[in-house]
C-alpha positions in Angstrom: 96.7 -52.8 -114.2 95.3 -49.3 -113.9 97.2 -46.2 -114.9 98.1 -44.5 -111.6 98.5 -41.0 -113.0 97.8 -39.8 -109.4 100.5 -42.0 -107.8 103.1 -44.6 -108.4 102.7 -47.4 -110.9 103.9 -49.8 -108.2 105.3 -49.5 -104.7 107.9 -52.2 -103.7 108.1 -53.2 -100.1 109.9 -56.0 -98.2 112.6 -56.8 -95.7 116.3 -56.1 -96.2 117.7 -58.4 -98.9 114.4 -58.9 -100.7 115.7 -57.0 -103.8 113.5 -53.9 -103.6 116.0 -51.6 -105.3 117.3 -54.1 -107.9 113.8 -55.4 -108.8 112.4 -51.9 -108.6 114.9 -50.6 -111.2 114.2 -53.5 -113.5 110.5 -53.2 -113.1 110.6 -49.5 -113.9 112.6 -50.3 -117.0 110.1 -52.9 -118.0 107.2 -50.4 -117.6 109.3 -47.6 -119.1 108.7 -45.3 -116.1 111.1 -43.6 -113.7 112.4 -45.4 -110.6 112.7 -43.8 -107.2 114.1 -45.1 -103.9 112.8 -43.5 -100.7 116.1 -44.4 -98.9 118.0 -42.2 -101.4 115.5 -39.4 -100.9 116.1 -39.5 -97.1 119.9 -39.5 -97.5 119.7 -36.6 -100.0 117.4 -34.6 -97.7 119.4 -35.3 -94.5 122.8 -34.9 -96.2 124.1 -38.1 -94.7 123.8 -41.9 -95.0 121.0 -43.8 -93.3 123.6 -45.5 -91.2 124.8 -42.1 -90.0 121.2 -41.0 -89.3 120.7 -44.0 -87.1 124.0 -43.6 -85.3 123.9 -39.8 -84.8 120.2 -39.0 -84.6 118.6 -42.3 -83.6 116.0 -44.6 -85.1 113.0 -42.3 -84.1 114.5 -39.4 -86.0 115.1 -41.7 -89.0 111.5 -43.0 -88.9 110.1 -39.5 -88.8 112.2 -38.6 -91.9 111.1 -41.8 -93.6 107.4 -41.2 -93.0 107.7 -37.7 -94.5 109.7 -39.0 -97.5 107.3 -41.8 -98.2 104.3 -39.4 -98.1 106.0 -37.0 -100.5 107.0 -39.8 -102.9 103.6 -41.3 -102.9 102.1 -37.9 -103.7 104.3 -37.0 -106.6 106.0 -40.1 -108.1 104.3 -41.8 -111.0 106.8 -44.6 -111.7 108.1 -47.5 -109.5 108.8 -46.6 -105.9 110.9 -48.6 -103.5 110.4 -48.1 -99.8 112.8 -49.0 -97.0 112.2 -52.2 -95.2 110.9 -50.6 -92.1 108.6 -48.0 -93.7 105.6 -50.2 -93.0 106.2 -49.8 -89.2 104.4 -46.4 -89.5 100.7 -46.5 -89.2 100.4 -43.4 -91.3 102.5 -44.9 -94.0 100.4 -48.1 -94.0 97.2 -46.0 -94.4 98.8 -44.3 -97.4 99.7 -47.7 -98.9 96.1 -48.8 -99.1 95.6 -46.9 -102.4 98.5 -47.7 -104.8 99.5 -51.1 -106.1 101.9 -52.5 -103.5 104.3 -55.4 -104.3 105.6 -57.3 -101.3 108.9 -59.0 -102.1 109.3 -61.7 -99.5 112.5 -63.5 -98.5 113.1 -66.2 -96.0 115.6 -65.9 -93.1 118.4 -67.9 -94.7 118.2 -66.2 -98.1 117.8 -62.7 -96.5 120.9 -63.2 -94.4 122.9 -64.5 -97.4 121.9 -61.4 -99.4 122.5 -58.8 -96.7 125.5 -60.4 -95.0 126.8 -58.2 -92.2 126.5 -55.0 -94.1 127.2 -51.9 -92.0 124.9 -50.0 -94.4 122.0 -51.9 -92.7 122.1 -50.4 -89.2 119.3 -52.6 -87.8 121.3 -55.8 -88.6 124.5 -54.6 -87.0 125.1 -56.1 -83.6 126.0 -59.2 -81.7 123.6 -61.6 -83.3 122.4 -60.4 -86.8 120.6 -63.7 -87.5 118.4 -63.3 -84.4 117.9 -59.6 -85.2 116.9 -60.5 -88.8 114.5 -63.2 -87.6 112.9 -60.8 -85.1 112.6 -58.1 -87.8 110.9 -60.6 -90.2 108.5 -61.8 -87.5 107.5 -58.3 -86.5 107.1 -56.9 -90.1 105.6 -59.9 -92.0 102.0 -59.1 -90.9 102.5 -55.4 -91.8 103.9 -56.2 -95.2 100.9 -58.5 -95.9 98.4 -56.0 -94.6 99.3 -53.5 -97.3 100.4 -55.8 -100.1 98.4 -56.0 -103.4 100.5 -58.9 -104.5 103.3 -61.0 -102.8 106.2 -62.5 -104.7 108.6 -65.0 -103.0 112.1 -64.0 -104.1 113.9 -67.0 -102.7 115.9 -68.9 -105.3 114.9 -66.5 -108.1 117.1 -64.1 -110.1 116.1 -60.4 -110.2 114.8 -61.0 -113.8 112.7 -63.9 -112.7 111.3 -61.8 -109.8 110.3 -59.0 -112.2 108.6 -61.6 -114.5 106.7 -62.9 -111.5 105.7 -59.4 -110.5 104.5 -58.5 -114.0 102.5 -61.7 -114.2 100.9 -61.2 -110.8 100.1 -57.5 -111.6 98.7 -58.5 -115.0 96.4 -61.1 -113.4 94.8 -58.3 -111.3 93.2 -56.9 -114.5 92.2 -60.2 -116.2 
């Protein structure tokens, strides 16, 4: 793996419930680099939760904040960076993701629903039929995740530690 002194060591992407934050923190510890979560950057900048941004300002306002936050983080973070599940919806963000090492954590519908439950912290999954919403989200985003991914790791039935081991192995195989 190359030393990305001009950007993140690894960027973690995937749908809700894939384990982006948990795996990102563990991966950062493994690489002995800082961890950063773009969703936390957005909440800090906005002074409110993502759920509140969606409710009060709407999804388009959130996506604009997200696009700016991702661009800033990609420009100045050298560790492991976790993006929100929908960050890949932005064409500008996808273009920026063609340079760094991008790790796509995939999760199937059943496992993703089990992990996310009916969390109100996940505004896109709130509603009448969260399972149908999650399926539609996966169907729409899967090609976008794969478009920018350097490596893909299936997280189903794996512990966070096993996922990190799989990520490290896949990233190591890129330089062999």
